[in-house]
C-alpha positions, -999 to 999 in steps of 0.1 A, spaced: 311 502 -244 331 518 -272 323 508 -307 342 512 -339 325 509 -373 345 500 -403 333 492 -438 353 463 -452 347 450 -487 311 461 -487 302 449 -452 301 469 -420 321 454 -392 313 466 -357 340 459 -332 330 462 -296 357 465 -269 350 437 -244 349 446 -207 375 420 -197 396 415 -228 428 395 -226 460 414 -231 494 407 -246 522 432 -247 557 423 -258 587 445 -265 622 442 -278 652 466 -277 668 470 -311 703 486 -313 692 506 -344 679 542 -348 641 544 -344 636 559 -379 655 530 -394 634 504 -376 602 523 -386 615 523 -422 615 485 -420 582 478 -402 561 510 -408 544 500 -440 512 480 -432 522 452 -455 559 452 -446 552 423 -421 560 399 -450 596 412 -448 603 405 -411 577 380 -397 588 344 -402 553 331 -402 541 353 -430 547 340 -465 531 369 -483 510 401 -477 484 414 -501 473 450 -496 440 464 -507 420 496 -499 383 500 -491 365 534 -490 336 536 -465 305 557 -469 322 588 -455 351 585 -481 376 573 -455 401 549 -470 410 518 -449 440 497 -457 433 459 -455 460 433 -456 457 396 -463 485 377 -447 492 343 -462 505 322 -434 533 297 -440 525 260 -438 492 263 -456 474 275 -425 453 300 -444 450 338 -447 446 363 -419 427 395 -429 433 427 -409 423 463 -413 444 493 -403 424 515 -380 449 542 -370 483 554 -381 507 579 -366 537 584 -388 553 610 -365 548 588 -335 559 557 -355 529 534 -347 499 518 -364 468 501 -350 449 473 -366 420 449 -361 416 413 -369 387 405 -394 391 368 -401 415 339 -404 432 311 -385 438 329 -352 421 318 -319 407 353 -312 379 377 -317 376 414 -309 413 416 -316 429 451 -317 467 456 -318 493 483 -320 528 481 -333 550 510 -322 587 521 -323 600 542 -294 634 559 -290 656 541 -264 690 558 -260 708 555 -294 685 526 -303 648 517 -304 623 497 -285 596 480 -306 563 474 -287 536 451 -300 504 450 -279 469 436 -283 436 431 -266 413 403 -276 390 375 -265 398 338 -269 379 320 -296 380 282 -298 405 277 -271 411 286 -235 422 321 -225 457 308 -215 461 290 -249 450 321 -268 474 343 -248 502 318 -254 494 317 -292 495 355 -296 526 358 -274 543 333 -297 533 353 -328 546 385 -313 578 370 -301 585 355 -335 578 388 -352 600 408 -328 628 383 -333 623 388 -371 626 426 -367 658 422 -347 672 398 -373 663 421 -403 676 453 -387 709 436 -379 716 430 -416 
């Protein structure tokens, strides 16, 4: 079992990859150059600009014992549903992707790790959002449906914002 240790706000978080995690992967073709799409979505807190369920994003940084700086975002969810806290665990500017893990908030998941990536597709781009996770507080099918809905709403938001 692979483990990732991350110090977040003074506490160490160990994320273990489950043997049989649930998976969701959604994609959307965008008729815009990949670099233009990445310019919209590449910043870790830019999600507030394109995801219709995010009211506001607050970015902070945390240095671990090895001096590695982690970006942490707090996503204030519309409708008073609370705040989702996530930490960026990897970034590839040249490859136009970032990976992050869920720490806490009103999502029906645990051991959640996701990647948002932009890939060239002819003269446009394909945005791919994928995650692995375990259901928490609801059935596997309900958790998959919930995350699928979050991803679909976000991808539609990216398409809407890049069309402007």
